[in-house]
C-alpha positions as CSV (number, residue, x, y, z in Angstrom):
1,X,62.8,-76.6,-1.7
2,X,62.7,-74.5,-4.9
3,X,65.5,-72.4,-6.0
4,X,63.8,-69.2,-4.8
5,X,64.1,-70.3,-1.2
6,X,67.8,-70.7,-1.4
7,X,68.6,-67.6,-3.5
8,X,71.5,-65.7,-2.0
9,X,70.8,-62.4,-0.2
10,X,67.1,-63.0,0.4
11,X,67.3,-63.3,4.2
12,X,67.1,-60.1,6.2
13,X,65.0,-57.4,7.9
14,X,62.6,-55.4,5.8
15,X,60.7,-52.9,7.9
16,X,58.4,-54.9,10.2
17,X,59.2,-58.2,8.3
18,X,62.0,-60.6,8.9
19,X,62.6,-63.2,6.2
20,X,64.5,-66.4,7.3
21,X,65.1,-68.3,4.1
22,X,67.2,-71.1,5.7
23,X,64.4,-71.9,8.1
24,X,61.6,-71.0,5.5
25,X,60.0,-68.7,8.0
26,X,58.5,-65.2,8.0
27,X,58.2,-63.0,11.1
28,X,56.0,-59.9,11.3
29,X,56.7,-57.7,14.3
30,X,58.7,-60.6,15.8
31,X,55.9,-63.1,15.5
32,X,56.1,-66.1,13.2
33,X,53.5,-66.1,10.4
34,X,52.6,-69.3,8.6
35,X,53.0,-69.1,4.8
36,X,52.3,-71.8,2.3
37,X,55.3,-73.3,0.5
38,X,54.5,-71.6,-2.8
39,X,53.9,-68.3,-1.2
40,X,57.2,-68.4,0.7
41,X,59.1,-69.3,-2.5
42,X,57.4,-66.5,-4.3
43,X,58.3,-64.0,-1.5
44,X,61.9,-65.2,-1.4
45,X,62.1,-64.8,-5.2
46,X,60.7,-61.2,-5.1
47,X,63.0,-60.2,-2.2
48,X,66.1,-61.7,-4.0
49,X,65.2,-59.6,-7.0
50,X,64.0,-56.5,-5.2
51,X,66.2,-54.2,-7.2
52,X,64.1,-54.7,-10.3
53,X,60.6,-55.5,-11.7
54,X,60.3,-59.3,-12.0
55,X,58.2,-60.5,-15.0
56,X,55.4,-63.0,-14.3
57,X,57.0,-65.7,-16.5
58,X,60.3,-65.5,-14.5
59,X,58.4,-65.9,-11.2
60,X,56.4,-68.8,-12.5
61,X,59.6,-70.6,-13.6
62,X,61.2,-70.0,-10.2
63,X,58.3,-71.0,-8.0
64,X,56.9,-73.7,-10.2
65,X,60.0,-75.1,-11.9
66,X,59.3,-77.5,-14.8
67,X,55.5,-77.1,-14.4
68,X,52.9,-75.5,-16.7
69,X,51.0,-73.0,-14.5
70,X,48.4,-70.5,-15.3
71,X,48.9,-66.8,-14.4
72,X,46.0,-66.9,-12.0
73,X,48.0,-69.2,-9.7
74,X,50.7,-66.6,-9.4
75,X,48.1,-63.8,-8.8
76,X,46.5,-65.8,-6.0
77,X,49.8,-66.3,-4.3
78,X,50.6,-62.5,-4.7
79,X,47.2,-61.8,-3.1
80,X,48.0,-64.1,-0.2
81,X,51.3,-62.3,0.4
82,X,49.6,-58.9,0.3
83,X,47.2,-60.0,3.0
84,X,50.1,-60.6,5.3
85,X,52.6,-57.9,4.2
86,X,50.1,-55.2,3.2
87,X,48.9,-54.1,-0.2
88,X,51.9,-51.7,-0.8
89,X,54.6,-54.3,-0.1
90,X,54.4,-55.8,-3.6
91,X,53.8,-53.4,-6.4
92,X,52.2,-54.3,-9.7
93,X,53.9,-52.7,-12.7
94,X,51.3,-52.9,-15.6
95,X,52.6,-55.0,-18.5
96,X,55.9,-55.8,-16.7
97,X,55.4,-57.8,-13.5
98,X,55.9,-57.3,-9.8
99,X,58.4,-55.7,-7.4
100,X,59.0,-56.0,-3.7
101,X,59.0,-52.4,-2.4
102,X,59.8,-52.6,1.3
103,X,63.2,-51.0,2.1
104,X,65.9,-52.9,3.9
105,X,65.9,-52.0,7.6
106,X,68.8,-50.1,9.1
107,X,71.0,-52.2,11.5
108,X,69.7,-50.2,14.4
109,X,66.2,-51.0,13.6
110,X,66.2,-54.7,14.0
111,X,63.1,-55.1,16.1
112,X,60.1,-53.5,17.8
113,X,59.2,-49.9,17.0
114,X,62.6,-49.3,15.3
115,X,61.9,-52.0,12.8
116,X,58.4,-50.5,12.2
117,X,59.9,-47.0,11.7
118,X,62.4,-48.2,9.1
119,X,59.7,-49.6,6.9
120,X,59.1,-46.2,5.3
121,X,55.6,-47.2,4.4
122,X,52.3,-48.3,6.0
123,X,51.8,-52.1,5.9
124,X,48.8,-54.1,7.0
125,X,49.1,-55.4,10.5
126,X,48.6,-59.0,11.5
127,X,47.2,-60.8,14.5
128,X,47.8,-64.4,15.4
129,X,44.8,-66.1,16.8
130,X,44.5,-69.0,19.2
131,X,45.9,-72.5,18.9
132,X,45.0,-72.7,15.3
133,X,47.7,-70.1,14.5
134,X,45.4,-68.4,12.0
135,X,46.7,-65.1,10.7
136,X,44.1,-62.4,9.9
137,X,45.0,-59.4,7.8
138,X,43.9,-56.2,9.5
139,X,43.2,-52.8,7.9
140,X,46.4,-50.6,7.8
141,X,46.2,-48.1,10.6
142,X,47.4,-44.6,9.6
143,X,48.2,-43.7,13.2
144,X,50.9,-46.3,13.3
145,X,52.8,-44.6,10.4
146,X,56.0,-43.4,12.0
147,X,57.1,-39.9,11.6
148,X,59.3,-39.4,8.6
149,X,62.1,-38.2,10.7
150,X,62.1,-41.4,12.7
151,X,62.9,-43.6,9.7
152,X,66.5,-42.4,9.5
153,X,66.2,-42.5,5.7
154,X,65.8,-38.8,4.9
155,X,68.4,-36.7,3.1
156,X,68.8,-33.1,4.3
157,X,70.8,-30.2,3.0
158,X,72.1,-27.4,5.2
159,X,73.0,-24.1,3.5
160,X,74.8,-21.7,5.7
161,X,78.0,-19.6,5.1
162,X,78.9,-19.6,8.8
163,X,81.0,-22.8,9.2
164,X,80.4,-23.1,13.0
165,X,76.7,-22.8,12.6
166,X,76.7,-25.2,9.6
167,X,78.7,-27.9,11.4
168,X,76.7,-27.7,14.6
169,X,73.4,-27.8,12.7
170,X,74.6,-30.8,10.6
171,X,75.6,-32.6,13.8
172,X,72.2,-32.0,15.4
173,X,70.4,-33.4,12.3
174,X,72.7,-36.4,12.1
175,X,72.0,-37.2,15.7
176,X,68.3,-37.4,14.7
177,X,69.2,-40.2,12.3
178,X,69.3,-38.2,9.0
179,X,71.9,-38.2,6.2
180,X,73.0,-34.6,6.0
181,X,75.0,-32.7,3.3
182,X,76.0,-29.0,3.5
183,X,76.7,-26.0,1.3
184,X,78.6,-22.9,2.2
185,X,76.6,-20.5,-0.1
186,X,73.4,-20.3,-2.0
187,X,74.9,-21.1,-5.4
188,X,76.5,-24.3,-4.2
189,X,73.2,-25.2,-2.4
190,X,71.2,-24.7,-5.6
191,X,73.6,-26.8,-7.7
192,X,73.4,-29.6,-5.1
193,X,69.6,-29.5,-5.1
194,X,69.5,-29.8,-8.9
195,X,72.1,-32.6,-9.0
196,X,70.9,-34.7,-6.1
197,X,67.7,-35.7,-4.3
198,X,67.0,-34.2,-0.9
199,X,63.9,-34.4,1.4
200,X,64.4,-31.1,3.2
201,X,66.5,-27.9,2.9
202,X,67.6,-25.9,6.0
203,X,68.4,-22.5,4.6
204,X,70.2,-19.4,5.9
205,X,69.2,-16.1,4.4
206,X,72.5,-14.1,4.5
207,X,74.9,-15.9,2.2
208,X,77.4,-14.9,-0.5
209,X,76.9,-15.4,-4.3
210,X,73.2,-16.3,-3.9
211,X,71.3,-15.3,-0.7
212,X,68.4,-17.3,0.8
213,X,65.7,-15.1,-0.7
214,X,67.1,-15.5,-4.2
215,X,67.4,-19.3,-3.7
216,X,63.7,-19.4,-2.6
217,X,62.8,-17.5,-5.7
218,X,64.6,-19.9,-8.0
219,X,63.2,-22.9,-6.2
220,X,59.6,-21.5,-6.7
221,X,60.3,-21.1,-10.4
222,X,61.7,-24.6,-10.8
223,X,59.0,-27.4,-11.0
224,X,61.6,-30.0,-10.0
225,X,62.3,-28.2,-6.7
226,X,59.0,-26.5,-6.0
227,X,57.8,-29.3,-3.7
228,X,61.0,-29.5,-1.6
229,X,60.3,-28.4,2.0
230,X,62.4,-25.5,3.3
231,X,63.0,-24.4,6.9
232,X,64.7,-21.0,7.1
233,X,67.2,-20.6,9.9
234,X,68.3,-17.0,10.3
235,X,69.3,-14.4,12.8
236,X,67.3,-11.7,10.9
237,X,64.6,-10.2,13.1
238,X,61.3,-8.7,12.1
239,X,57.9,-10.0,10.8
240,X,58.6,-8.6,7.3
241,X,61.5,-11.1,6.8
242,X,59.5,-14.0,8.0
243,X,56.5,-13.0,5.9
244,X,58.7,-12.7,2.8
245,X,60.1,-16.2,3.3
246,X,56.6,-17.7,3.7
247,X,55.4,-15.8,0.6
248,X,58.3,-17.4,-1.3
249,X,57.3,-20.9,-0.3
250,X,59.3,-21.6,2.9
251,X,57.5,-24.1,5.2
252,X,58.9,-22.7,8.5
253,X,61.2,-20.2,10.1
254,X,63.6,-20.7,13.0
255,X,65.5,-17.9,14.7
256,X,69.2,-18.4,15.5
257,X,70.5,-19.7,17.8
258,X,68.2,-22.6,17.0
259,X,66.6,-24.4,19.9
260,X,67.4,-28.2,19.4
261,X,64.0,-29.3,20.7
262,X,62.2,-26.9,18.4
263,X,64.4,-27.9,15.5
264,X,63.5,-31.6,15.9
265,X,59.8,-30.8,16.1
266,X,59.9,-28.6,13.0
267,X,62.1,-31.0,11.0
268,X,59.8,-34.0,11.9
269,X,56.7,-32.0,11.0
270,X,58.1,-30.8,7.6
271,X,59.2,-34.3,6.7
272,X,55.9,-35.9,7.6
273,X,54.0,-33.4,5.5
274,X,56.3,-34.1,2.6
275,X,55.7,-37.9,3.1
276,X,52.0,-37.3,3.0
277,X,52.3,-35.2,-0.1
278,X,54.4,-37.8,-1.8
279,X,51.9,-40.5,-0.9
280,X,49.0,-38.3,-2.2
281,X,50.9,-37.7,-5.5
282,X,51.5,-41.5,-5.9
283,X,47.8,-42.2,-5.4
284,X,46.8,-39.3,-7.7
285,X,49.2,-40.6,-10.4
286,X,47.5,-43.9,-10.2
287,X,44.0,-42.6,-10.3
288,X,44.6,-39.4,-12.4
289,X,46.9,-40.1,-15.3
290,X,45.8,-36.8,-17.0
291,X,47.2,-34.7,-14.2
292,X,50.5,-33.1,-15.4
293,X,53.6,-34.6,-13.8
294,X,55.1,-32.5,-11.1
295,X,52.0,-30.4,-10.5
296,X,50.7,-30.1,-7.0
297,X,47.5,-32.2,-6.5
298,X,45.6,-29.2,-5.3
299,X,46.5,-27.0,-8.3
300,X,43.9,-26.0,-10.8
301,X,44.1,-28.0,-14.0
302,X,43.1,-25.9,-17.0
303,X,40.6,-27.9,-19.2
304,X,40.3,-31.6,-19.6
305,X,40.7,-34.1,-22.3
306,X,38.2,-35.8,-24.6
307,X,39.0,-39.1,-26.0
308,X,37.5,-42.4,-27.1
309,X,37.9,-45.0,-24.4
310,X,36.5,-48.2,-23.0
311,X,34.8,-48.3,-19.6
312,X,34.6,-51.3,-17.3
313,X,32.3,-51.6,-14.3
314,X,32.5,-54.6,-12.0
315,X,30.6,-55.7,-8.9
316,X,31.0,-58.4,-6.3
317,X,27.5,-60.0,-6.4
318,X,25.3,-60.8,-3.4
319,X,27.8,-59.4,-0.9
320,X,24.9,-58.3,1.3
321,X,23.8,-61.9,1.7
322,X,27.3,-63.0,2.6
323,X,27.6,-60.1,5.1
324,X,24.5,-61.3,6.9
325,X,26.1,-64.8,7.4
326,X,29.5,-63.8,8.7
327,X,31.3,-61.4,11.1
328,X,31.9,-57.9,9.9
329,X,35.7,-58.3,9.9
330,X,35.4,-61.3,7.6
331,X,33.3,-59.2,5.2
332,X,35.8,-56.4,5.2
333,X,38.6,-58.9,4.6
334,X,36.6,-60.4,1.7
335,X,36.2,-57.0,0.1
336,X,39.9,-56.2,0.5
337,X,40.9,-59.5,-1.1
338,X,38.4,-59.0,-4.0
339,X,39.6,-55.5,-4.6
340,X,43.3,-56.6,-4.6
341,X,42.6,-59.2,-7.2
342,X,40.5,-56.9,-9.4
343,X,43.1,-54.2,-9.3
344,X,45.8,-56.6,-10.4
345,X,43.8,-57.7,-13.4
346,X,42.8,-54.1,-14.4
347,X,46.3,-52.6,-13.9
348,X,47.9,-55.6,-15.6
349,X,46.1,-54.6,-18.8
350,X,46.9,-50.9,-18.5
351,X,43.6,-49.9,-17.1
352,X,43.1,-47.0,-14.6
353,X,40.7,-47.5,-11.7
354,X,38.5,-44.4,-11.4
355,X,36.3,-45.4,-8.5
356,X,36.3,-48.0,-5.7
357,X,33.1,-48.3,-3.6
358,X,33.3,-51.4,-1.4
359,X,31.7,-54.1,-3.6
360,X,32.0,-52.3,-6.9
361,X,34.7,-50.5,-8.9
362,X,35.0,-48.7,-12.3
363,X,38.0,-48.5,-14.6
364,X,38.9,-46.8,-17.9
365,X,41.1,-48.1,-20.7
366,X,42.6,-46.0,-23.4
367,X,42.1,-42.6,-21.8
368,X,45.5,-42.3,-20.1
369,X,47.2,-40.2,-22.7
370,X,48.1,-40.0,-26.4
371,X,50.0,-43.2,-26.3
372,X,47.2,-45.2,-24.8
373,X,46.3,-46.9,-28.1
374,X,43.2,-46.8,-30.3
375,X,39.6,-48.0,-29.7
376,X,40.3,-51.5,-30.7
377,X,43.3,-51.8,-28.3
378,X,41.3,-50.3,-25.4
379,X,38.4,-52.6,-26.0
380,X,40.7,-55.7,-26.2
381,X,42.5,-54.6,-23.0
382,X,39.2,-54.2,-21.1
383,X,37.9,-57.6,-22.2
384,X,41.2,-59.2,-21.3
385,X,41.0,-57.6,-17.9
386,X,37.5,-58.9,-17.4
387,X,38.6,-62.4,-18.4
388,X,41.5,-62.3,-16.0
389,X,39.1,-61.1,-13.3
390,X,37.0,-64.1,-13.8
391,X,40.0,-66.4,-13.6
392,X,41.2,-64.8,-10.4
393,X,37.7,-65.2,-8.9
394,X,37.8,-68.9,-9.9
395,X,41.1,-69.3,-8.1
396,X,40.0,-67.4,-5.1
397,X,36.8,-69.6,-4.9
398,X,39.0,-72.7,-4.9
399,X,40.7,-71.3,-1.8
400,X,37.4,-70.5,-0.2
401,X,36.1,-74.0,-0.9
402,X,39.0,-75.5,0.9
403,X,38.1,-73.4,3.9
404,X,34.4,-74.4,3.7
405,X,33.3,-70.9,2.6
406,X,30.7,-70.0,0.0
407,X,31.9,-68.9,-3.4
408,X,31.8,-65.3,-4.6
409,X,30.4,-64.2,-8.0
410,X,31.4,-61.4,-10.4
411,X,29.4,-59.2,-12.7
412,X,31.0,-57.0,-15.3
413,X,29.8,-54.5,-17.8
414,X,32.0,-53.0,-20.6
415,X,31.1,-50.0,-22.9
416,X,33.0,-47.8,-25.3
417,X,32.6,-44.3,-26.4
418,X,33.7,-40.7,-26.0
419,X,34.6,-39.6,-22.4
420,X,35.9,-36.5,-20.8
421,X,38.7,-36.9,-18.3
422,X,40.4,-34.4,-16.0
423,X,40.4,-32.9,-12.6
424,X,37.2,-31.4,-11.1
425,X,36.1,-30.1,-7.7
426,X,37.5,-27.4,-5.5
427,X,41.1,-26.7,-4.4
428,X,40.2,-28.4,-1.1
429,X,38.4,-31.4,-2.5
430,X,39.6,-32.2,-6.0
431,X,39.2,-35.5,-7.8
432,X,40.1,-37.0,-11.2
433,X,36.9,-37.7,-13.1
434,X,35.8,-39.6,-16.1
435,X,32.3,-38.7,-17.5
436,X,30.3,-39.6,-20.6
437,X,27.5,-41.8,-21.8
438,X,29.8,-44.8,-22.0
439,X,30.4,-44.6,-18.2
440,X,26.7,-44.9,-17.6
441,X,26.3,-47.7,-20.2
442,X,29.0,-49.7,-18.5
443,X,27.3,-49.3,-15.1
444,X,23.9,-50.3,-16.7
445,X,25.4,-53.4,-18.3
446,X,27.0,-54.4,-15.0
447,X,23.6,-54.1,-13.3
448,X,22.1,-56.3,-16.1
449,X,25.0,-58.8,-15.7
450,X,24.2,-59.1,-12.0
451,X,20.8,-60.6,-13.0
452,X,22.4,-63.1,-15.4
453,X,24.5,-66.3,-14.7
454,X,27.4,-65.8,-12.3
455,X,30.5,-64.5,-14.1
456,X,28.6,-62.9,-16.9
457,X,30.4,-60.1,-18.8
458,X,28.1,-57.9,-21.0
459,X,29.5,-55.6,-23.6
460,X,27.8,-52.9,-25.7
461,X,27.6,-52.7,-29.5
462,X,30.6,-50.2,-29.7
463,X,32.9,-52.6,-27.8
464,X,31.6,-55.6,-29.8
465,X,32.4,-53.8,-33.1
466,X,35.9,-52.8,-31.9
467,X,36.7,-56.4,-31.0
468,X,36.0,-57.4,-34.6
469,X,35.3,-61.0,-33.7
470,X,38.5,-61.6,-31.7
471,X,36.5,-63.1,-28.8
472,X,33.4,-65.4,-28.8
473,X,30.2,-63.6,-27.9
474,X,26.5,-64.2,-27.9
475,X,23.8,-61.7,-28.7
476,X,21.1,-60.8,-26.2
477,X,17.9,-58.9,-26.7
478,X,18.4,-55.3,-27.7
479,X,17.9,-52.8,-24.9
480,X,17.9,-49.0,-24.6
481,X,21.0,-47.9,-22.8
482,X,22.2,-44.4,-21.7
483,X,23.4,-42.5,-24.7
484,X,21.4,-44.5,-27.2
485,X,18.3,-43.1,-28.8
486,X,16.9,-46.6,-29.4
487,X,17.3,-50.2,-28.3
488,X,20.8,-51.5,-29.2
489,X,22.3,-55.0,-29.3
490,X,23.9,-56.3,-26.2
491,X,26.5,-59.1,-26.2
492,X,27.8,-61.6,-23.6
493,X,31.3,-62.9,-23.6
494,X,31.0,-66.7,-23.9
495,X,34.4,-67.4,-22.5
496,X,33.6,-65.7,-19.2
497,X,30.1,-67.1,-18.9
């Protein structure tokens, strides 16, 4: 047994997952799940160090003590764990390492639905099949995401100058499972909001020092507070009062005395909407690094940004032939596994994935901001990512061979040049985009690579020049590519061939 398995504090309940280090067992929704010895040691190491990002070298030293191991061995085990725990359970922090992200379950949420609610995030479900005990990762099901209020992890602030109302409202919210703080006036409430993190504010309107309307105005003017949901609780009557609160950004309005059933419904709804917005912001930050921090995803972004960047296009070759020979679920699982591995390689080199379309994806390097590095750095990062992608596919194929499955093949195209990045679309359907001739050249090179030997990585002349001989390449016949007036040289990376 490696040192990871016996590390103190690693046993416990984490959402739907129960980790029993002494018995070297993992349970998901109360069902035992088989893990390989290395995978379990890796999980135990990540859980024991869940308060920080763990570098790859440290994980390798713990899981493979005294052995010389390539990074792809670690990445294959990470992929295996994500299949069981869900893609969000282990986060990749580019350039730093990995971190276990599932929160420790509350004592009252030790099993069943309570354990599921305490996870605070959607994880991939598992089913255990037949006598073989085979575990098949399923697609995460959004309808199984618990309401935010059910998790018992939300922090609420009650602002009301009437002590009786304040105490009773706090008690009602605590009985729902929330952590509740209170403020006796608007000024104190605003100070608390700026000093601490809260998930929801329940706000009275008639308060001394700073009334509810003034607090809403200051919240709307403060980017750090603008996204905080607010439910107004007031005895003021009239449509005008309600309309003014809504205009100032309040999410809901409850008349006093507050009906407890209606209170719970409104609180749960507001927290769930906040949870979805937070999740949307996380995804947008991953796919749209140009979007200003703290800005609502649906907000209009003035202008874009033009920069020199390196584009990478990758495709899982011959997936149609594989799909014709196996069940649909197995094809979906293959695509999920392939995407997981490719994302790890790309994000590990600082790339940003701009598009995922089943058996293909696109990424950009060097367009994430002023500190993203120059053309040479972005080209080197893209090539390194492509090489890591090839190594991960090789490791994945070794696993497939052990199961008697056909290998998969990868095709990659890399091109450099000027691109425009930013947000485009409508307020209802906005997306982060990356456009330019280099994007088209990368896609064209990927299509050409699909016709070459499996594992081929093709690069354009701009990328080849930026690399300045740092990697071995071989020249192919010149070809006209998008953005080129005449035929230009094309190069293949020999190391990945």
